[in-house]
N, C-alpha and C positions, 0 to 999 in steps of 0.2 A: 463348645469348649469355653469354660469360664476362665477369664484372665484376671488375676489378682494385681491390684495396683496399690500404691501407697496413698490411701485416701484419708481425708480428715473431714469431720463434720464441719460444715460451713464452706468447704471448697466450692468453687464455681461449677455449675452444670451448664454446658454449652450445647446449643442446637447443632445437630449433625449437618444440616443444610437448610436452605430456605423452605418455608412452609407456613401453615396456618394452624393455630391452636384450635383443636376440635374438642378437647376436654382438659380441664384444669380443676381438680377437686380431690376430695377424699371419700367419695361415695361408693367406691368399689372395694368391698372387703378384701383384705390381704395385700393391698398395694400402697397403703398410706397415702401421702400426698402424691398424686399422679398427674403427669402432663402427657398428653398425646398430641403429636403434630402430624398433620397430613401434608405429604409432599407429592411431587409429580410422579408419574408411572405407577399409580396405585400403591404407593409406599406410605407406611405409618411408622413413626418412631415413638417409643413410649419410655418415660423416665419415671420410675416409681421410687417411693421412699425418700422423696426430697424433703428438706427441712422448710425452706421458705420458697413459695412459688412466686416468681416475679412477673408472670404473664397471666392473661385471662383469655377465656374463649373468644375466638374470632380475631385475636391479635395476629398480625403479619410478622413473621419471624425471619431473620436473616441468618445465614450460615455463620456459626461461631458466636452468636448472640447469647449472652448469659440469660438463662430462663429460670434458674432456681439455684438454691444452695444445697449442698450434699446433706443428706439426713443420715439415718441409721437403720439397720436391719437388726432387730434384737438390741444388743448392747454394743455393736460394732458399726463403724461408719460403713455405709454401703449405698449402692445405687443399682436398682434393677433396670437394665437397659435392653430394649428389644427393637428389632425392625421387622415389620411384617409387610409382605407384598401380596395384595389381593387376599388379605385376611390370614395368610399363613406365615408362621415364623421363618425367617431366612437368616443366613450367616451374616451378621452385621459387618464383618471384616471386608466383605465384597463391596460395601457401600461407603465405608469410612476412608478418609485419606490416610496414607501410611504415616506411621509415627517414627 
């Protein structure tokens, strides 16, 4: 289920929880600037289409840390966010704090 939020280009992109940057770049076609964090319990979080990446590979990241600024998908502000466990996509709402 995709949840629409009021997003603006340049908004802060925050890490979901503590982790280590395992990828920060734009070498994967179709994802723009992409950051992937590795977390405990075989979890990965991915943040695609960021505008400015503020972290680099091997950086230790804390929960809530600003890791990038919001970019765009097409001509609209957007962020593709995913959580994977053991390589398989999972419902991110099970891992995020309630809003």
